[in-house]
N, C-alpha and C positions, 0 to 999 in steps of 0.2 A: 437376279442376275442382271443386269443393266443388257441391255442392245446395243451395240456397235455399231456406233451410224457409218459403216462408213460409205464413199460416196466411190463409184465408179461409171469411167466414160471408157467409149468405144470411139472406134471411128478411123475411114480409113487416106488412105494416103492418098492425097493427086499430083499428078507428073508433074506439078506446080515446085511441090517438097522431095522430089525427085533429088537422091541420093546428098543430102541434110540431114546433117547430125541431130539423133535422136533428143537428144536435150537441148537443142536448137526450136524442136519441130514444137517439143511442146511448151515452149513458153511462148513461140509467137500465139500460139494456142489455151495459155493461162495467163495472161496478158498482170494478173495481178498478186501471181507468186513468184516470189524471183529466184534462182537460175543455182541460185548456189539450193535452193529450199529439191525445187527440182532435182538435183542432180544428187541427194541427197537421196528422196521419193527412189531414183536409179538404183542405188549398193543398196540398198534394206530388200528390192526386187518386189516393188510395187511395182512397175512400169513390166510390160509382155506385147514380145511384139508374134503375132500369129500362135501365139494363144502358150508364148515359148519363155519364159524370166529374159527379160534385158538387163543387165544391170549394166554396161559401155558406154557415156555416157557419147565417145565417139562413133558409135552404133548408126551407120546411114541410112534407114528407109530405102524401099523400096519406092513404085508407087504400083501400088492397089494390098499395102500391105495392112494388115491389122494389128495398128495400139490400137489399147490397153493401160488407164494409169487410174491406181488405186489411189483418191486422200483420203488418210487417215483419220478418224473422227478427231476431229479440234480442241483443241485442249485447250481450254480458259486463260482468254490472253488479258497478260495484267497489260489494259496499256496505258501508258504514260507522256505526261505531259513533255513538251520538247520545245525549248526556245529554236525558235525556226521560225523565221521572219513572214509576216504577213499581210498579200499589201490589199489592204481592209480599205471598203469602196465608202465602205456607210455602218457609223452605229449605234443601236438607243439600248437602252430598259430591256428591249423583249427579243432583236436579232440579231445581226452579223451579216453584212452583205457584202463578199472576197472574189476579191480577184486573182483566180485560182493558176499558177504556172501546171507550161505542158512538163513532163511525168512525172509528177507530184499522184500517187494516191489519194484519193476519199480517203478510205478509209483500212481501219486492221484489218490482213489475212493472213493465213497459213504463212507464212516464209518471207512476209512486210511488215511487222510488227512494228519497226519503224519511220521518220521522215514520213506520219499520212497527214494530212491536213487537220484531222482528230487529234493528234501527236497536239501543233502547231497551237491549232483552235485551243485545248485545255490547259498547254500554257499563257492565256491567252485572256481566257474566261473562267479558269481557275471553276469551279461549281457550279456559275450560275447558265447551266448547259438544260437545256430541255431533258429528261428521261427514257423518252417515249419506243424511240432510237435499237435503248438501253444498254451498256457498260462498250461495246463498240463500238456503236454508232452516235452517238451524243449530241445533242444538235443537229445531224441530220436529215433533215427533211429531199432532199433529195441531189442529183446526183452527175456525177460530168463523167466517164474514161482518164482514165489516166496522162495521156499523151491526150489530151482537148482540151485547148484556156476557156479561160473564164468567168462570168459571177455564175455564183453557189450566194443560198441564203441558209445563213446555221440559226438555225430557231436554238432563244437561251431561256423557255421554257414552257412548258407543258402547251399553256394557253396558246402561243404563239405557234411553234406545232398545230396544233390540231386544224386550223386556224389556214395554215402556206398548205393543209396537207388534203384538206377540205377542198380552198382553190384551185390543188393540181390538181387533182379525182375529176372536177367540172369543168376542167381543163382553160382555167378567167385566167391564172400565170402568161401574161405574154414570154415567151421566150424562144431570140430570130440570133442565129449564127451564123459565119458564112463558114463558108465553103473554098477546097482546090480537088478541083472534080475531072476526069477523063473523059476525054471527046466531049464535040457540040451538043447542043438542042438543034430542034426542029426548031423548037417555038419560046418564047422566051420567060411562061411562067409555065408550072402548071401543082400538078395534086398528084399524091402517091396513097392512095385508099388502101392498105393490105396487110393481114392480118402476122405478126410475128409472131416467134416461137424456139424453141432451140429446132435447132437445123436436126430433121433426124435420121441425117446420114454423118453427123459429124455433132455429137453432143456439148465437145466444145462452143462452136461458136452460134451465134442466133442464125433466123434462115423466118425466111417466108414462106409460110407452111398452111395449114388447115387443125396440122395438127394439134391438141395441146395450145390452141394461141394465143394473143389475145388486139382484139383492136386494135389497129395502130392505123396513123395517119401525118404525115408532111406533108409539105403546103414548100412550092422553093420559086425562085424567079432569077435569073440570072440580072447581076452584073453586070460579068465584060470576059466578051471570049476571045480566046487564044487557037482558032486550029483549033488543035489538039486536044487542044486541054481549055474549062469552062469555073470562070468564078463567077459562085452559087450566090445565096441567102434562100437559109433555111428555118424554117418558122413550124417552132414543134407542134400536135394540138394534139397530143398522147407524146406521151411521155418511155416510151419498149425500150433495154438495151441488147442500146448499136439501136438504135431508128433510125438516124441518118445515113450514120455507114450501113444496114443493111439496105434502108430504100435506095440509097443511088445505085447500090452496089446492082440489085432487079433490075433494074432498069435504064441495066450498065454505061453507068457510070460514074463506078468505085475512086474514091478520093484519094487523090493525093496522097505518099506517103501508109496504104492505110496493110498492110504486106496480105493479111486477115482477112481479110473479103476482096483485096488487090488482084495487083501481082505482087510475085516476087520477087523479082529485078524493078527495084522502085524509079524513078528520074529525080532530078536532079543535087542526088544522097539525103533524102530527107528518110527520118524515119521515126513512124508513128504520124496517123490520118490528119493532115490538115485541119483542123475543125478548130473555131474561134465561140463559143458563148457568148457578143456581144451584148446583144439588149436584152436583159430580167428587171418585170414589171409584173406589180402584185398591191394589194391591194396591202395599210398595214394592218395587223392582228387588231392592235389595239388602239387608234384613230379612227380606221375608216379611208385613208387617204391613200387614192394613187402612188404610191411612187416609181419609178423607170431611171431604170442605171443602164449606161457602155462603156462600154474600154474598149480601146484599141487594137488592133491586131500583133502575135507575140512576133521574134525578129525577124524567126524564121518564117513566117509566115511571107511578111513582107520580102524578104530577100527571098520570093519565089515568086510572089508576083514583080518586081521588080528584074527578073531575068526570062522570064514574061514577057514583058514587054517590049525588055527587050531589044 
């Protein structure tokens, strides 16, 4: 008999989520799973609050509640090509550089099988994608979060994928981001060198921790100051899950719009972190030539900057 590979996560409700509907709390903690899938988990009795099964999506959690969610063993996803417009910055026989919009998930997951970057790339490239990361993530060398906009490189064959993966491992790929964060800085630039792993108090988040963590380094510099807010550039030396979001929150500068690592109530009506992967540079796997690409900030980022300047 095959072992059931269900995953179970437990976390405590903090003050910022007091009196929030349980389905909303879970959607904040599991941003790659759709709200409708979370509601199905509730209906099936896969969510417990303080050890008791919770089936009502309208149940409001309280501070210090222990919430447990059981994610069923993932069924094999049939990833379908979808005719979704792509902002293609560069393309040749080996790779594709794409400017990903805010709100687009990179690869399919339970409850989010469609509308992802992978669905769009499959339609555009057909069978011309590397197979190293399997059926769910064909061609995906690295990823950015759903609400992070900006540049990604996709490998069309295994040779390109291995070369780009090696460059990532050697920290030689240039990745520069822009972000809007809370609070002012005392310095004009700095480095956060702090290991990142799963949050030991909330298994659905990442955190700076010494437990089962990986080395993580983010360099930052101030671009513009607005008193209670700051426009920064962040340069990744490593590439951990949610790295910039976690590191900035760790030094008391959470990103505007990031209710997972920052305040629940966000200014300027922004939902989702204002983080843009603006510059991407790497050595081409076939030619050995260094290539660098840049894309402007998305409209919501510009509108928020305009409000701050105004």
